[in-house]
C-alpha positions, -999 to 999 in steps of 0.1 A, spaced: 0 0 0 28 23 9 46 17 -24 15 25 -44 11 58 -26 47 66 -31 45 58 -68 13 79 -71 30 109 -55 61 105 -77 39 103 -108 19 134 -97 51 154 -90 65 144 -125 33 155 -142 33 188 -123 70 195 -130 66 188 -168 34 209 -169 53 240 -156 79 239 -183 70 261 -213 88 256 -245 106 286 -258 85 287 -289 53 294 -269 66 323 -248 54 358 -256 82 380 -270 79 417 -260 101 447 -265 95 482 -253 114 510 -270 113 547 -260 110 569 -291 110 603 -273 102 618 -239 67 604 -236 63 582 -268 69 545 -267 67 516 -291 57 481 -278 64 451 -300 45 420 -289 44 385 -305 23 358 -290 30 325 -309 -1 306 -296 -25 333 -308 -40 332 -344 -60 364 -344 -40 397 -343 -69 415 -326 -63 396 -294 -26 405 -294 -35 441 -301 -58 442 -271 -30 427 -249 -7 454 -262 -32 481 -253 -36 466 -218 2 465 -213 5 501 -226 -22 513 -203 -6 495 -173 28 510 -182 15 545 -183 -6 539 -152 25 530 -132 37 566 -140 3 580 -129 -5 590 -165 -30 581 -191 -23 562 -223 -30 578 -257 -27 553 -286 -10 566 -317 -6 537 -341 -11 499 -341 3 477 -369 -6 441 -365 -2 408 -384 -20 375 -380 -3 342 -374 -10 332 -410 9 363 -422 39 359 -399 42 321 -398 49 321 -361 21 338 -341 3 370 -342 23 402 -339 16 439 -331 37 470 -330 19 494 -308 29 531 -306 15 551 -277 21 582 -256 18 586 -219 -1 618 -211 -13 636 -180 -48 633 -168 -73 662 -175 -96 676 -149 -133 669 -153 -156 696 -165 -165 721 -138 -201 726 -148 -229 701 -152 -237 691 -188 -270 705 -202 -284 695 -236 -285 722 -261 -319 739 -262 -337 772 -264 -352 782 -231 -374 812 -225 -364 816 -189 -345 798 -161 -376 779 -149 -381 762 -183 -344 753 -183 -348 735 -149 -379 717 -161 -361 705 -193 -331 694 -172 -353 673 -149 -372 658 -178 -339 648 -195 -327 632 -162 -358 611 -159 -358 602 -196 -321 596 -203 -306 591 -168 -284 622 -168 
């Protein structure tokens, strides 16, 4: 009984150890290059992905996270992507973006454009829009 348990544990450990090893061909390849003071280019290749849209979304998330670490927002400038069929070894994207400062929110409440005869009709229209459209 003890030898069966030992063999099962050894087998389980071997399966776990081999499952953690990822071949080099299936690792994402990324390169971040700074073009000027706040502009960056991220090259990302994911060999296991067929569709370039998925890699483009991953690049956008990485760029947003990169700028977020600097307490800035991300402004996309250009994205050039290729599918796995075009490259032959996974989907690829070259994502150019800029880290920018955050803008303050508008100071006044938004009102729909309209012609009001007096202040009272403006208040009534604002309440009607809030009930109808939720703002």
